[in-house]
LOLUM-130692 format. One record per residue (C-alpha): x, y, z. Coordinates in nm, 4 decimals, m for minus. Layout:
r x: X	y: Y	z: Z
...
END
This chain:
r x: 15.0164	y: 0.2438	z: 25.9644
r x: 14.7865	y: 0.0727	z: 25.7477
r x: 14.9321	y: m0.1282	z: 25.3829
r x: 14.5932	y: 0.1174	z: 25.2464
r x: 14.8221	y: 0.4311	z: 25.4065
r x: 15.1234	y: 0.3155	z: 25.2354
r x: 14.9483	y: 0.2250	z: 24.8721
r x: 14.6834	y: 0.5339	z: 24.8756
r x: 14.7135	y: 0.6660	z: 24.4650
r x: 14.9633	y: 0.9359	z: 24.3793
r x: 14.6706	y: 1.1756	z: 24.2862
r x: 14.6234	y: 1.6331	z: 24.3188
r x: 14.4562	y: 1.4990	z: 24.5876
r x: 14.7687	y: 1.3652	z: 24.7938
r x: 14.9574	y: 1.5972	z: 24.6809
r x: 14.7668	y: 1.8175	z: 24.8924
r x: 14.7672	y: 1.5965	z: 25.1457
r x: 15.1578	y: 1.5926	z: 25.1223
r x: 15.1376	y: 1.9313	z: 25.2095
r x: 14.8659	y: 1.8504	z: 25.5236
r x: 15.1741	y: 1.6164	z: 25.6081
r x: 15.3870	y: 1.8396	z: 25.6053
r x: 15.2550	y: 2.1203	z: 25.8325
r x: 15.2282	y: 1.8171	z: 26.0482
r x: 15.6045	y: 1.6355	z: 26.0929
r x: 15.7216	y: 1.6542	z: 26.4522
r x: 16.0887	y: 1.5893	z: 26.3280
r x: 16.2874	y: 1.8717	z: 26.1189
r x: 16.3192	y: 1.8329	z: 25.7668
r x: 16.7210	y: 1.8273	z: 25.6469
r x: 16.7735	y: 2.1374	z: 25.6039
r x: 16.6862	y: 2.2631	z: 26.0026
r x: 16.8510	y: 1.9426	z: 26.0434
r x: 17.1507	y: 2.0833	z: 25.9461
r x: 17.1170	y: 2.4075	z: 26.1045
r x: 17.3088	y: 2.4080	z: 26.3697
r x: 17.6284	y: 2.2845	z: 26.0310
r x: 17.5672	y: 2.6238	z: 25.8787
r x: 17.6214	y: 2.7907	z: 26.2108
r x: 17.9231	y: 2.6260	z: 26.2154
r x: 18.0401	y: 2.6502	z: 25.8967
r x: 17.9152	y: 3.0709	z: 25.9020
r x: 18.1602	y: 3.1123	z: 26.2342
r x: 18.4525	y: 2.9157	z: 26.1018
r x: 18.4233	y: 3.1553	z: 25.7546
r x: 18.3971	y: 3.4237	z: 26.0110
r x: 18.6753	y: 3.3290	z: 26.1871
r x: 18.8958	y: 3.2604	z: 25.8611
r x: 18.8299	y: 3.6284	z: 25.7481
r x: 18.9227	y: 3.7670	z: 26.0402
r x: 19.2465	y: 3.6643	z: 26.1475
r x: 19.3473	y: 3.7170	z: 25.7385
r x: 19.2350	y: 4.0772	z: 25.7926
r x: 19.4211	y: 4.0687	z: 26.1188
r x: 19.7580	y: 3.9408	z: 25.9296
r x: 19.6795	y: 4.1640	z: 25.6516
r x: 19.6911	y: 4.4891	z: 25.8517
r x: 19.9629	y: 4.3635	z: 26.0997
r x: 20.1738	y: 4.3257	z: 25.7710
r x: 20.0991	y: 4.6548	z: 25.6406
r x: 20.1164	y: 4.8613	z: 25.9499
r x: 20.4897	y: 4.9410	z: 25.9003
r x: 20.5013	y: 5.0076	z: 25.5072
r x: 20.2332	y: 5.1938	z: 25.4069
r x: 20.1729	y: 5.5834	z: 25.4667
r x: 19.9327	y: 5.6630	z: 25.7272
r x: 19.6749	y: 5.7423	z: 25.5159
r x: 19.6710	y: 5.4462	z: 25.3771
r x: 19.6909	y: 5.2075	z: 25.6457
r x: 19.3673	y: 5.4220	z: 25.7704
r x: 19.1765	y: 5.3546	z: 25.4573
r x: 19.2583	y: 4.9897	z: 25.4177
r x: 19.1363	y: 4.9768	z: 25.8127
r x: 18.8082	y: 5.1858	z: 25.6888
r x: 18.7709	y: 4.9285	z: 25.4380
r x: 18.8381	y: 4.6288	z: 25.5612
r x: 18.4803	y: 4.5865	z: 25.7617
r x: 18.3157	y: 4.5855	z: 25.4251
r x: 18.5032	y: 4.4227	z: 25.2302
r x: 18.4471	y: 4.1218	z: 25.4928
r x: 18.0493	y: 4.2117	z: 25.4809
r x: 18.0754	y: 4.2121	z: 25.0973
r x: 18.2631	y: 3.8577	z: 25.0400
r x: 17.9752	y: 3.7125	z: 25.3106
r x: 17.7688	y: 3.8453	z: 25.1052
r x: 17.8914	y: 3.7277	z: 24.7582
r x: 17.9518	y: 3.3686	z: 24.9694
r x: 17.5973	y: 3.3701	z: 25.0784
r x: 17.4448	y: 3.4493	z: 24.6572
r x: 17.7024	y: 3.2149	z: 24.4889
r x: 17.5546	y: 2.8965	z: 24.6840
r x: 17.8665	y: 2.8275	z: 24.8879
r x: 17.6230	y: 2.8097	z: 25.2036
r x: 17.3764	y: 2.5572	z: 25.0097
r x: 17.3667	y: 2.2894	z: 25.2995
r x: 17.3486	y: 1.9786	z: 25.0255
r x: 17.6738	y: 2.0342	z: 25.0050
r x: 17.8554	y: 2.0142	z: 25.2977
r x: 18.0269	y: 1.6859	z: 25.3738
r x: 18.1530	y: 1.5888	z: 25.0231
r x: 18.2211	y: 1.6491	z: 24.6488
r x: 18.4120	y: 1.8993	z: 24.5415
r x: 18.1298	y: 2.1744	z: 24.4341
r x: 18.1708	y: 2.3594	z: 24.8234
r x: 18.4930	y: 2.4299	z: 24.7246
r x: 18.4043	y: 2.5611	z: 24.3650
r x: 18.1558	y: 2.7964	z: 24.5104
r x: 18.3897	y: 2.9182	z: 24.7702
r x: 18.6490	y: 2.9710	z: 24.5672
r x: 18.4250	y: 3.1181	z: 24.2984
r x: 18.3123	y: 3.3715	z: 24.5151
r x: 18.6027	y: 3.4844	z: 24.6506
r x: 18.7419	y: 3.5688	z: 24.3238
r x: 18.3986	y: 3.7975	z: 24.2997
r x: 18.4677	y: 3.9167	z: 24.6035
r x: 18.8206	y: 3.9739	z: 24.4827
r x: 18.6736	y: 4.2162	z: 24.1853
r x: 18.3569	y: 4.3875	z: 24.3809
r x: 18.5747	y: 4.5099	z: 24.6343
r x: 18.8892	y: 4.6322	z: 24.3932
r x: 18.6497	y: 4.7933	z: 24.1788
r x: 18.4732	y: 4.9754	z: 24.4048
r x: 18.7766	y: 5.1063	z: 24.6282
r x: 18.8709	y: 5.2382	z: 24.2915
r x: 18.6207	y: 5.4165	z: 24.1755
r x: 18.5634	y: 5.5659	z: 24.5137
r x: 18.9321	y: 5.7045	z: 24.5498
r x: 19.0047	y: 5.4648	z: 24.8547
r x: 19.3637	y: 5.4855	z: 24.9189
r x: 19.3844	y: 5.0862	z: 25.0134
r x: 19.7194	y: 4.9250	z: 24.9832
r x: 19.7051	y: 4.7266	z: 24.6548
r x: 19.9506	y: 4.4268	z: 24.8418
r x: 19.6810	y: 4.4380	z: 25.1490
r x: 19.3867	y: 4.3933	z: 24.9044
r x: 19.6028	y: 4.0801	z: 24.7338
r x: 19.7023	y: 3.9746	z: 25.0410
r x: 19.3382	y: 3.9766	z: 25.2114
r x: 19.1662	y: 3.7602	z: 24.9345
r x: 19.4328	y: 3.5502	z: 24.9063
r x: 19.5602	y: 3.4355	z: 25.2494
r x: 19.1885	y: 3.4525	z: 25.2872
r x: 19.0979	y: 3.2418	z: 25.0703
r x: 19.2960	y: 2.9787	z: 25.2093
r x: 19.1491	y: 2.9819	z: 25.5016
r x: 18.8159	y: 2.9293	z: 25.4052
r x: 18.8902	y: 2.6410	z: 25.2173
r x: 19.1603	y: 2.4737	z: 25.5032
r x: 18.8179	y: 2.5709	z: 25.7196
r x: 18.6092	y: 2.3910	z: 25.4799
r x: 18.8279	y: 2.0738	z: 25.5349
r x: 18.8871	y: 2.0766	z: 25.9238
r x: 18.4915	y: 2.1163	z: 25.9544
r x: 18.4309	y: 1.8655	z: 25.6636
r x: 18.6506	y: 1.6008	z: 25.8327
r x: 18.4395	y: 1.6360	z: 26.1125
r x: 18.1518	y: 1.5677	z: 25.9692
r x: 18.2804	y: 1.2689	z: 25.8192
r x: 18.3566	y: 1.1225	z: 26.1847
r x: 18.0064	y: 1.2308	z: 26.3127
r x: 17.8623	y: 1.0294	z: 26.0289
r x: 18.0983	y: 0.7147	z: 26.1064
r x: 17.8976	y: 0.7223	z: 26.4256
r x: 17.5476	y: 0.7294	z: 26.2335
r x: 17.4898	y: 1.1590	z: 26.3236
r x: 17.3842	y: 1.3925	z: 26.0234
r x: 17.2523	y: 1.0695	z: 25.8382
r x: 17.0659	y: 1.1911	z: 25.5301
r x: 16.7586	y: 0.8694	z: 25.5205
r x: 16.6516	y: 0.7611	z: 25.1903
r x: 16.3624	y: 0.6003	z: 25.0488
r x: 16.4474	y: 0.4380	z: 24.7527
r x: 16.2174	y: 0.3956	z: 24.4699
r x: 16.2392	y: 0.1697	z: 24.1652
r x: 16.3514	y: m0.1820	z: 24.0389
r x: 16.4259	y: m0.3887	z: 24.3944
r x: 16.7186	y: m0.5776	z: 24.1371
r x: 16.9272	y: m0.2147	z: 24.0652
r x: 16.9310	y: m0.1563	z: 24.4882
r x: 17.2405	y: m0.3549	z: 24.5466
r x: 17.4481	y: m0.1796	z: 24.3308
r x: 17.3258	y: 0.1777	z: 24.4729
r x: 17.3479	y: 0.0615	z: 24.8269
r x: 17.7195	y: m0.0623	z: 24.7904
r x: 17.8326	y: 0.2733	z: 24.6158
r x: 17.6979	y: 0.4617	z: 24.9683
r x: 17.8556	y: 0.2208	z: 25.2211
r x: 18.1542	y: 0.3213	z: 24.9943
r x: 18.1655	y: 0.6551	z: 25.0379
r x: 17.9244	y: 0.6397	z: 25.4377
r x: 18.1156	y: 1.0062	z: 25.5352
r x: 17.8607	y: 1.0869	z: 25.3035
r x: 17.5726	y: 1.0368	z: 25.4663
r x: 17.3292	y: 0.8642	z: 25.2247
r x: 17.1405	y: 0.5878	z: 25.4236
r x: 16.8769	y: 0.3782	z: 25.2428
r x: 16.6273	y: 0.2992	z: 25.4980
r x: 16.3415	y: 0.1540	z: 25.2748
r x: 16.2270	y: 0.0836	z: 24.9090
r x: 15.8798	y: 0.0977	z: 24.7022
r x: 15.8560	y: m0.0788	z: 24.4286
r x: 15.7549	y: 0.0931	z: 24.1048
r x: 15.4384	y: 0.0635	z: 23.9470
r x: 15.5395	y: m0.1810	z: 23.6789
r x: 15.7517	y: m0.3951	z: 23.9287
r x: 15.4408	y: m0.5315	z: 24.1144
r x: 15.5161	y: m0.8721	z: 24.2686
r x: 15.8257	y: m0.9131	z: 24.1068
r x: 16.0376	y: m0.6119	z: 24.2493
r x: 16.0436	y: m0.7379	z: 24.5602
r x: 16.3276	y: m0.7408	z: 24.8041
r x: 16.4651	y: m1.0850	z: 24.8244
r x: 16.5711	y: m1.1279	z: 25.2368
r x: 16.9300	y: m1.1818	z: 25.1362
r x: 16.9795	y: m0.8738	z: 24.9186
r x: 17.0108	y: m0.6339	z: 25.1408
r x: 17.0305	y: m0.5845	z: 25.4653
r x: 16.8770	y: m0.3298	z: 25.7146
r x: 16.6249	y: m0.1916	z: 25.4353
r x: 16.2681	y: m0.2539	z: 25.4845
r x: 16.0118	y: m0.2907	z: 25.1940
r x: 15.7739	y: m0.0164	z: 25.2021
r x: 15.4897	y: m0.0863	z: 24.8746
r x: 15.4870	y: 0.0724	z: 24.5514
r x: 15.5410	y: 0.4371	z: 24.5091
r x: 15.1758	y: 0.5533	z: 24.4762
r x: 15.2418	y: 0.5561	z: 24.8679
r x: 15.5115	y: 0.7327	z: 24.8257
r x: 15.4536	y: 1.0612	z: 25.0996
r x: 15.3358	y: 0.7655	z: 25.3131
r x: 15.6373	y: 0.5546	z: 25.3137
r x: 15.8486	y: 0.8073	z: 25.4283
r x: 15.6255	y: 0.9874	z: 25.6816
r x: 15.6901	y: 0.5905	z: 25.8157
r x: 16.0411	y: 0.5806	z: 25.8216
r x: 16.1330	y: 0.9869	z: 25.8848
r x: 16.2864	y: 0.9662	z: 25.5068
r x: 16.4858	y: 1.3022	z: 25.4020
r x: 16.5014	y: 1.2738	z: 25.0720
r x: 16.3323	y: 1.0341	z: 24.7554
r x: 16.6091	y: 0.8266	z: 24.5178
r x: 16.4722	y: 0.7314	z: 24.2109
r x: 16.7008	y: 0.4065	z: 24.1545
r x: 16.8537	y: 0.3475	z: 23.7523
r x: 16.6023	y: 0.2553	z: 23.5346
r x: 16.3090	y: 0.4603	z: 23.6799
r x: 16.3838	y: 0.8032	z: 23.4109
r x: 16.0010	y: 0.8267	z: 23.3085
r x: 15.9470	y: 1.1557	z: 23.3212
r x: 15.5486	y: 1.0460	z: 23.4117
r x: 15.6371	y: 0.9443	z: 23.6883
r x: 15.9645	y: 1.1381	z: 23.8118
r x: 15.6663	y: 1.3721	z: 23.7829
r x: 15.3827	y: 1.2594	z: 23.9909
r x: 15.7076	y: 1.1545	z: 24.2312
r x: 15.7645	y: 1.5350	z: 24.2264
r x: 15.3792	y: 1.6363	z: 24.2756
r x: 15.3448	y: 1.4010	z: 24.5501
r x: 15.6623	y: 1.5356	z: 24.7514
r x: 15.5276	y: 1.9079	z: 24.7093
r x: 15.5431	y: 2.0988	z: 25.0084
r x: 15.7015	y: 1.7870	z: 25.2573
r x: 16.0848	y: 1.9230	z: 25.2250
r x: 16.1612	y: 1.5684	z: 25.1248
r x: 16.3643	y: 1.6032	z: 24.9083
r x: 16.3741	y: 1.4475	z: 24.5263
r x: 16.6981	y: 1.2859	z: 24.3652
r x: 16.7496	y: 1.0968	z: 24.0619
r x: 17.0457	y: 0.8525	z: 24.0042
r x: 17.0848	y: 0.8232	z: 23.6253
r x: 17.2448	y: 0.4570	z: 23.4517
r x: 17.5773	y: 0.5990	z: 23.4165
r x: 17.7972	y: 0.4281	z: 23.6618
r x: 18.1309	y: 0.4930	z: 23.7192
r x: 18.1291	y: 0.8292	z: 23.5211
r x: 18.3182	y: 1.1175	z: 23.6660
r x: 18.1628	y: 1.4450	z: 23.7252
r x: 18.3493	y: 1.6780	z: 23.4750
r x: 18.3064	y: 1.3790	z: 23.1943
r x: 17.9091	y: 1.4455	z: 23.2165
r x: 17.7419	y: 1.7817	z: 23.0120
r x: 17.3855	y: 1.8368	z: 23.0448
r x: 17.1630	y: 2.0092	z: 22.7711
r x: 16.8211	y: 2.1287	z: 22.7785
r x: 16.6082	y: 2.0301	z: 22.4302
r x: 16.2113	y: 2.1512	z: 22.4460
r x: 16.2200	y: 1.9744	z: 22.7672
r x: 16.4678	y: 1.6900	z: 22.7369
r x: 16.7066	y: 1.6819	z: 22.9629
r x: 17.0229	y: 1.5694	z: 22.7117
r x: 17.2984	y: 1.4345	z: 22.8815
r x: 17.6146	y: 1.4040	z: 22.7366
r x: 17.9216	y: 1.2144	z: 22.8146
r x: 18.1932	y: 1.2845	z: 22.7393
r x: 18.5229	y: 1.0161	z: 22.5522
r x: 18.7286	y: 0.7678	z: 22.8450
r x: 19.0669	y: 0.9610	z: 22.9449
r x: 19.2872	y: 0.6957	z: 22.9077
r x: 19.4518	y: 0.8250	z: 22.6540
r x: 19.5219	y: 1.2003	z: 22.8130
r x: 19.6044	y: 0.9743	z: 23.0884
r x: 19.8996	y: 0.8516	z: 22.8699
r x: 19.9869	y: 1.1671	z: 22.7484
r x: 20.3134	y: 1.4137	z: 22.7414
r x: 20.1797	y: 1.6107	z: 22.9879
r x: 20.1569	y: 1.3520	z: 23.2626
r x: 20.4697	y: 1.2220	z: 23.1429
r x: 20.6650	y: 1.5020	z: 23.2037
r x: 20.4428	y: 1.5503	z: 23.5481
r x: 20.6017	y: 1.2098	z: 23.6576
r x: 20.9913	y: 1.3061	z: 23.5633
r x: 20.9929	y: 1.6373	z: 23.7679
r x: 20.8172	y: 1.5317	z: 24.0517
r x: 20.9747	y: 1.1683	z: 24.0522
r x: 21.2557	y: 1.3411	z: 24.0569
r x: 21.2553	y: 1.5670	z: 24.3125
r x: 21.0960	y: 1.2448	z: 24.5129
r x: 21.4406	y: 1.0731	z: 24.4459
r x: 21.6213	y: 1.3330	z: 24.6255
r x: 21.4111	y: 1.3933	z: 24.8958
r x: 21.3500	y: 1.0463	z: 24.9874
r x: 21.7330	y: 0.9121	z: 24.9438
r x: 21.8251	y: 0.8855	z: 25.2824
r x: 21.5668	y: 0.6932	z: 25.3800
r x: 21.6149	y: 0.4753	z: 25.0512
r x: 21.9680	y: 0.4452	z: 25.1538
r x: 21.9294	y: 0.3652	z: 25.5649
r x: 21.6475	y: 0.0893	z: 25.4097
r x: 21.9245	y: m0.0372	z: 25.1860
r x: 22.1195	y: m0.0814	z: 25.3965
r x: 21.8989	y: m0.2261	z: 25.7267
r x: 21.8114	y: m0.5240	z: 25.4158
r x: 22.1517	y: m0.5828	z: 25.3655
r x: 22.2310	y: m0.6329	z: 25.7340
r x: 21.9568	y: m0.8426	z: 25.7984
r x: 22.0625	y: m1.1303	z: 25.6058
r x: 22.3247	y: m1.0836	z: 25.3537
r x: 22.0920	y: m1.1174	z: 25.0527
r x: 22.0363	y: m0.9091	z: 24.7921
r x: 21.9341	y: m0.5211	z: 24.8741
r x: 21.6804	y: m0.4971	z: 24.5654
r x: 21.3791	y: m0.7300	z: 24.4400
r x: 21.2726	y: m0.7859	z: 24.0971
r x: 20.9801	y: m0.9218	z: 23.9526
r x: 20.8544	y: m0.8975	z: 23.6238
r x: 20.5522	y: m0.7393	z: 23.5692
r x: 20.3043	y: m0.5875	z: 23.3062
r x: 20.3183	y: m0.2446	z: 23.1618
r x: 20.1401	y: m0.0095	z: 22.9400
r x: 19.9466	y: m0.1993	z: 22.6404
r x: 20.1116	y: m0.5317	z: 22.8139
r x: 20.4484	y: m0.5064	z: 22.7700
r x: 20.6775	y: m0.7125	z: 23.0145
r x: 20.9140	y: m0.4559	z: 23.2495
r x: 21.1289	y: m0.5329	z: 23.6168
r x: 20.9797	y: m0.3857	z: 23.8768
r x: 21.1910	y: m0.2843	z: 24.1748
r x: 21.1599	y: m0.2794	z: 24.5262
r x: 21.3846	y: m0.3541	z: 24.8086
r x: 21.3633	y: m0.7396	z: 24.9183
r x: 21.1161	y: m0.7804	z: 25.2351
r x: 21.1092	y: m1.1565	z: 25.1853
r x: 21.3579	y: m1.4701	z: 25.2089
r x: 21.5532	y: m1.5187	z: 24.9259
r x: 21.3669	y: m1.8356	z: 24.8653
r x: 21.0320	y: m1.6005	z: 24.8766
r x: 20.9811	y: m1.7569	z: 24.4683
r x: 21.0123	y: m2.0882	z: 24.5097
r x: 20.7610	y: m2.1239	z: 24.7695
r x: 20.4941	y: m1.9372	z: 24.6176
r x: 20.3470	y: m2.2117	z: 24.4435
r x: 20.3295	y: m2.4016	z: 24.7425
r x: 20.1497	y: m2.0746	z: 24.9557
r x: 19.8835	y: m2.0498	z: 24.6620
r x: 19.6702	y: m2.3586	z: 24.7706
r x: 19.6303	y: m2.2006	z: 25.1162
r x: 19.4843	y: m1.8815	z: 24.9839
r x: 19.1223	y: m1.8282	z: 25.1743
r x: 18.9414	y: m1.7090	z: 24.8159
r x: 18.9447	y: m1.9868	z: 24.5824
r x: 18.9811	y: m1.8559	z: 24.2195
r x: 19.0950	y: m1.5539	z: 24.3451
r x: 19.3143	y: m1.3952	z: 24.0591
r x: 19.5467	y: m1.1602	z: 24.2876
r x: 19.7633	y: m1.3735	z: 24.4778
r x: 19.8045	y: m1.2015	z: 24.8840
r x: 19.8384	y: m1.3060	z: 25.1699
r x: 19.7303	y: m1.1357	z: 25.5119
r x: 20.0274	y: m1.3819	z: 25.6965
r x: 20.2942	y: m1.4488	z: 25.4162
r x: 20.5613	y: m1.6170	z: 25.6288
r x: 20.8317	y: m1.5593	z: 25.3460
r x: 20.8183	y: m1.1853	z: 25.4838
r x: 21.1090	y: m1.0579	z: 25.6968
r x: 21.0382	y: m0.8802	z: 25.9969
r x: 21.2650	y: m0.6046	z: 25.8146
r x: 21.0313	y: m0.6333	z: 25.5413
r x: 20.7208	y: m0.6530	z: 25.7319
r x: 20.8521	y: m0.2713	z: 25.8834
r x: 20.9668	y: m0.2171	z: 25.5154
r x: 20.5912	y: m0.2836	z: 25.3843
r x: 20.4026	y: m0.1103	z: 25.6753
r x: 20.4958	y: 0.1967	z: 25.5796
r x: 20.5143	y: 0.1346	z: 25.2078
r x: 20.9344	y: 0.2185	z: 25.1858
r x: 20.9876	y: m0.0996	z: 25.0111
r x: 20.8249	y: 0.0661	z: 24.6951
r x: 21.0566	y: 0.3538	z: 24.6920
r x: 21.2643	y: 0.2472	z: 24.4866
r x: 21.0142	y: 0.2139	z: 24.1611
r x: 21.0858	y: 0.5283	z: 24.1371
r x: 21.3235	y: 0.4839	z: 23.9070
r x: 21.0631	y: 0.2590	z: 23.7110
r x: 20.9147	y: 0.5809	z: 23.7389
r x: 21.1896	y: 0.8195	z: 23.5611
r x: 21.2697	y: 0.5676	z: 23.3250
r x: 20.9098	y: 0.5322	z: 23.1620
r x: 20.8031	y: 0.2216	z: 23.2826
r x: 20.5407	y: 0.3419	z: 23.5374
r x: 20.3738	y: 0.6469	z: 23.6811
r x: 20.3487	y: 0.8172	z: 24.0201
r x: 19.9537	y: 0.7488	z: 23.9781
r x: 19.8451	y: 0.4628	z: 23.8043
r x: 19.6566	y: 0.1266	z: 23.8053
r x: 19.8338	y: m0.1297	z: 24.0293
r x: 20.1156	y: m0.3084	z: 23.8396
r x: 19.9744	y: m0.7172	z: 23.7967
r x: 20.1836	y: m0.9940	z: 23.7360
r x: 20.1446	y: m1.1799	z: 23.3760
r x: 20.0045	y: m1.4534	z: 23.4782
r x: 19.6957	y: m1.2177	z: 23.6407
r x: 19.6731	y: m1.0685	z: 23.3494
r x: 19.6203	y: m1.4106	z: 23.1576
r x: 19.3114	y: m1.4794	z: 23.3994
r x: 19.2062	y: m1.1059	z: 23.3244
r x: 18.8075	y: m1.1024	z: 23.1842
r x: 18.8152	y: m0.8726	z: 22.8384
r x: 18.7036	y: m0.5793	z: 23.0451
r x: 18.9632	y: m0.5852	z: 23.2377
r x: 19.2103	y: m0.5541	z: 22.9852
r x: 19.1856	y: m0.2104	z: 22.9752
r x: 19.3519	y: m0.1228	z: 23.2847
r x: 19.6728	y: m0.1653	z: 23.0547
r x: 19.6162	y: 0.1573	z: 22.8636
r x: 19.8181	y: 0.3562	z: 23.0735
r x: 20.1470	y: 0.2764	z: 23.2148
r x: 20.1218	y: 0.1291	z: 23.6114
r x: 20.0990	y: 0.3358	z: 23.9162
r x: 20.3192	y: 0.3862	z: 24.2452
r x: 20.0584	y: 0.4589	z: 24.3826
r x: 19.6366	y: 0.5227	z: 24.2963
r x: 19.2754	y: 0.4668	z: 24.3974
r x: 19.3587	y: 0.0594	z: 24.5579
r x: 19.6412	y: 0.2473	z: 24.7644
r x: 19.4911	y: 0.5275	z: 24.9620
r x: 19.0972	y: 0.2952	z: 24.9436
r x: 19.2673	y: m0.0132	z: 25.1530
r x: 19.5817	y: m0.1125	z: 24.9827
r x: 19.5449	y: m0.4938	z: 24.9938
r x: 19.2395	y: m0.5078	z: 25.1982
r x: 19.0122	y: m0.4316	z: 24.9394
r x: 18.8565	y: m0.6542	z: 24.7497
r x: 19.0346	y: m0.8013	z: 24.4172
r x: 18.7437	y: m0.7484	z: 24.2199
r x: 18.6716	y: m0.3611	z: 24.3713
r x: 19.0445	y: m0.2683	z: 24.3175
r x: 18.9886	y: m0.3741	z: 23.9635
r x: 18.6914	y: m0.1736	z: 23.9324
r x: 18.8353	y: 0.1336	z: 24.0793
r x: 19.1722	y: 0.1096	z: 23.8186
r x: 18.8591	y: 0.1135	z: 23.5298
r x: 18.7534	y: 0.3946	z: 23.7237
r x: 19.1321	y: 0.5542	z: 23.6940
r x: 19.1511	y: 0.4713	z: 23.3124
r x: 18.8553	y: 0.5928	z: 23.1748
r x: 18.8089	y: 0.9600	z: 23.4318
r x: 19.1751	y: 1.0901	z: 23.4364
r x: 19.2414	y: 1.4084	z: 23.4759
r x: 19.6104	y: 1.5900	z: 23.7318
r x: 19.3916	y: 1.6681	z: 23.9733
r x: 19.2754	y: 1.3387	z: 23.9981
r x: 19.6673	y: 1.2537	z: 24.0249
r x: 19.7416	y: 1.5570	z: 24.2516
r x: 19.4586	y: 1.4451	z: 24.5346
r x: 19.5900	y: 1.0708	z: 24.5045
r x: 19.9501	y: 1.2030	z: 24.5733
r x: 19.8164	y: 1.3793	z: 24.8337
r x: 19.6043	y: 1.1162	z: 25.0314
r x: 19.9024	y: 0.8220	z: 24.9391
r x: 20.1020	y: 1.0250	z: 25.1844
r x: 19.8559	y: 0.9991	z: 25.4239
r x: 19.7773	y: 0.6159	z: 25.3631
r x: 20.1429	y: 0.4957	z: 25.3964
r x: 20.1365	y: 0.6375	z: 25.7211
r x: 19.8660	y: 0.3909	z: 25.8540
r x: 19.8937	y: 0.0339	z: 25.8800
r x: 19.5140	y: m0.0363	z: 25.7280
r x: 19.5898	y: m0.2648	z: 25.4424
r x: 19.9312	y: m0.3043	z: 25.4314
r x: 20.1156	y: m0.6645	z: 25.4117
END
């Protein structure tokens, strides 16, 4: 493909040419590429509804009259058909939602509720003597099974994408300076499948917008945005991504014209980084897309509801984990006869100091040896002190750290109100003294026993990435996020990655 072909200007003629290119494309577009995945999802949904139907009929068989049970048998196939129709019409089979985000699960849940209301109303109007218990059981168990099946399919998709399959090939458009942040964001969530394979400079960038050879690896420079269609064909792209700063309606309109008929998608990255979806709302006013951003949620992250949740769940966890804690205390004491608990001063909410409890995992002279080990750290100037092969850690302590058993006494810090079950990592006072201004936002909420840092690599995370996650949590807190992180923590502590 020549340079002239890559830089042909976008005009009405090029839009028509784009439609011609669409007819000549030899590789399937994204929807066709994901068609086998859609088939798998539909089959799994059918299995989920079939199991729910069989279980419902088996459960109600012995306790209902023959007429009621026969009506239930007659209604089940129609109910399943109505359910599938609701799933399809409510967007539960939108292929771009497979593999990431929460929208897929929301649509499945809403479609299931709509199907339940539809079937229940139809049964009432048609005087069908279906068991009300059976109807509740069918739709309740079916909805749960649908979500479980979707989650299982999602995990398979993630594994395939980690192996380089089901990738969504992306050509970015805009300033090359915005590209590294977007590439880094996609790499953090590689399971979503987005892979930037090329970039086109915007018209205003010119030569200044060229990619530096050392800035982004594996991304080709494909000329300017004028030749976007030819560039996408050259790298077999599935989608065009407008980078932050390229939000001109004129440019986006021209991109839409150029891509018309090509089956190549168009997405825009607004200049909003690390803002959670629930905080963003859109309203259209005379052709203008107004994006409203709700205020940060740090006030709610330290509120009474979260505190009540911490007390109730923390107390239950202490009761459940008490045998493990008693065993860990005995092993630590028997190993060298030293103290069972280690108390360390940490900075909590609003910078107030407190004594954080842990099972002792180091030798008794660990604090005295800390100063001499700081100089041996691999990262110069790093705020967080953490050594992968810390010679102070005992063999027993290494096992306790691997499975985060050493942190269980912090449940008592949670009950006392010094910590929360979920929150930013509790920092040392000397670390706080080195914080730049923006990092002090971490101290607006109680530090957590677990958090985004715990489920995303633990000590293997670069310090800057751990701070970014903490700030994201503070600004975007929700109870749903806490519940998800608690569930993910159970899986994280069973793997040795990042635990040292």
